[in-house]
N, C-alpha and C positions, 0 to 999 in steps of 0.2 A: 914239481910245481911248488914253489915256496909262497905260501899265503900269509906267513907270519901273523902274529896277533891272536891266533886261535889258541885256546887252552884245552888240553886233553885230560879228563879225569877218568881214571880206570878204577874199577871196583871188583875185587874178588867177591864171591857170593857166600859160600859156606863158611860159617864161623867168623865171617867178617861183617857183611851186611845182615846176615842171619845169625841168630844166637844158637846155631845148630847146623847140622849137615844135611842138606836136602837129598843127596845121594843115599846116605845111610837111612834116612827116614823113609824114603820111597820104598826101599827094600823091606824095611820093617812093616810098612803099610801093606805091601803085597803079601807078606807073611801073615799078618793079622787078618787079611781078607781070605786067607786060605788058598791064595793063588800060587804061592811058593811054599814048599814043604818046610815047616819050621825046623825040624831036626837037622835037615841038611843045610838050609840056607842061613839060619840065624848065626850059627857058628862062623860060616864063611863071611857073612856080613860084618861081624865084629872083627874077624881076623883082618879083612881088607882095610877096615877103618883104622885099626892099630898100625898096620903097615903104612898107610897114608900118613898118619901122624908122625911116624918114625922116619919118614922119607925113604922107605924101602919098597914102596908099592910097584909091582909090575903092572903098568897101566893097561897093557893089552890083555893080560889075564883077568884083570878086574872088569874091563869093558865087555869081555865075553860073558862074564857072569851077569853084568848089569843090563846088557842089551838083549840077551837071549829071551827074557820074558816078554819083551816088546814084540818079538816075532811070533809068539805063540797065541796071541789074542788079536782080535780085530781092532782097527783104529777106533771104531765106534765105542767098543767096550773100554779100551784104554783111556779114551777121552773122558768117559764117565768116571772112571777111577781117579783120573788126574784132578778133575774138578773137586771131587770129594777129598782127595789128599790135600789140596791147597787149603780148603776150608778147615779141615780137621787138624792138620799138622803144621802148615806153613805160616798161617796168619799169626799164630802165637809166637813165632820166632822172629817176627819183624817188629823191632822196637822203634819207639819214637826217635831216639838219637840217630839211628841209621837213616830213617826217612828224612830227618831234618838235614843231615849231612848231604845227601843226594840233592835235596831241594835247594840247598845253598849253592851248590855247583851249577845246577840248572838255572837258577836265578841270575848267576853271574855270566850266563851265556856259554859256559864250558860245554864241550862235546863230551857227553857222559856215556861210558861203555861199561857194561857188566861183562867180565871175562872170567869164565869158569870151566873147570874140568868136567863138571856134571853135564849130562847130555841136554840138548836144547828142548827136547820134549818135556822134561821135568821142569826146566828152569824158565822157559818162555812165560808161563803165567805168573811166575814169581817176579820176573823182571817188570812185568806190567804193573804189579802191585807197587813198585817203586816209580812207575812212570818213565822207565828207561827204555827207549826204543832200540838202542844198539846193544845187541847181545851176541857175544862171541863165545860159543860153547862147543863141547864135543858133539859132533853131528852124527846121529844114527842114520844109516842108509834106509831109504824106503823106495819101494817099487809099486807103482799103481796105487799109491796112497797108503800102503801097508808096510810096516817095518820088516826088514830082512834079518835083523839081529847082527848085522855087520856095520862097520864104520864107513862113513861117507868121506871122511877127510882125516888128516892126522889128529890125534888127540890134543885137546886144548889143555895141555898139562906140562909143567916145568918148562923146558926150552920150547916146547910146542906152542905155548902161549905167545911167545915172541913171534914165531913163524906165522901163526894164525892172525895175530894182530897186524903184523906188517903186510900180510896178504890183504887184509881188510882195508888198510890204509891205501895200498896200491890201487885197489879197485876204485877208490875215490880220488885218485890223483894226488895223494898225500904221501909224505915221508916224515921222518922224525923232525926234520927241519921246518916242516909246515907249522909246527907248534912253538909258540914262544914259551910255553910252560907245559909240563906234563907231570902228573902225579899218579901214584898207584897205591891203593889201600889193600892190605892183605894181612892175614893172621898167620900164614904158613911158611915154613922153611921151603916147601915145594915151589914157592913163588920167588925165591931169591934170584933166579935168572932175570925175570922181568923187573923185579924191584931194582936191579942193578942197571936197567936201561933208562929209567925215567929220571927226571930232574929232581923230583921230590918223592922218595920212597917213604911210605907211612905205615908203620906197624900197628895193627889194630888187634887189641887183646891177643898179643902174639904168643905162639908156642915158645918153649924155652930156647930153642935154637935160634929162632928169628929174633927173640928179645935180646939175646946175647949179641947177635950180629948188629942189631939196630943200636944198642948201647955203645958198642965198639966203634961204630961208624957215625955216631951222632945223628941218627935218623929220629924223626918224630915218632913218639909212641902215644897212642890214644886208646880210649875205650868207648865202645858203642853199647855197652850193656846197661841195663836199667830202663826205666819207663820214660 
């Protein structure tokens, strides 16, 4: 169904809208709470983060590490931790330029979507801080309201972001041709597949690989850091 005239604005979350990584910070928060053993998990957390930045992350290995703690605690306890995490860790990573950028797209009537590899449990309250209703994230499986530690869908990572986005469009009767314009803001080389699909790829405080690619292809490069 071609509805033309609509604009699609896609936003990566970690190190793009946020001046940090919510996945990494969530694990650090659980370590600080004594929920995850520091000696074992802190090294793993840093290792996975370096692999992500290098573009070598095994997403399934990482998600097993990331989702397992969700299955070991009740949803009630997790929800309490999450609320504390957002207040303690995330609000400080949301800068005025990022909020202004999202607000500008919303004011223009664009369909705004945060699309992130981080799981939806951690990112849903962060998306709400930006006033963005549409969140496409890695989905942890839950049964009877409790997390199982498994995945409910393909990871929203690299090419998986395209698959998950196109599935999301299809559910609404849309395709790429439904949009007269599409843009995607990201900091990461891991998002090169989706950046290549939109009409306006925009590199935000990009990693070296993405910066080189953006410069070579004449993509816009912006910064959202600062107050």
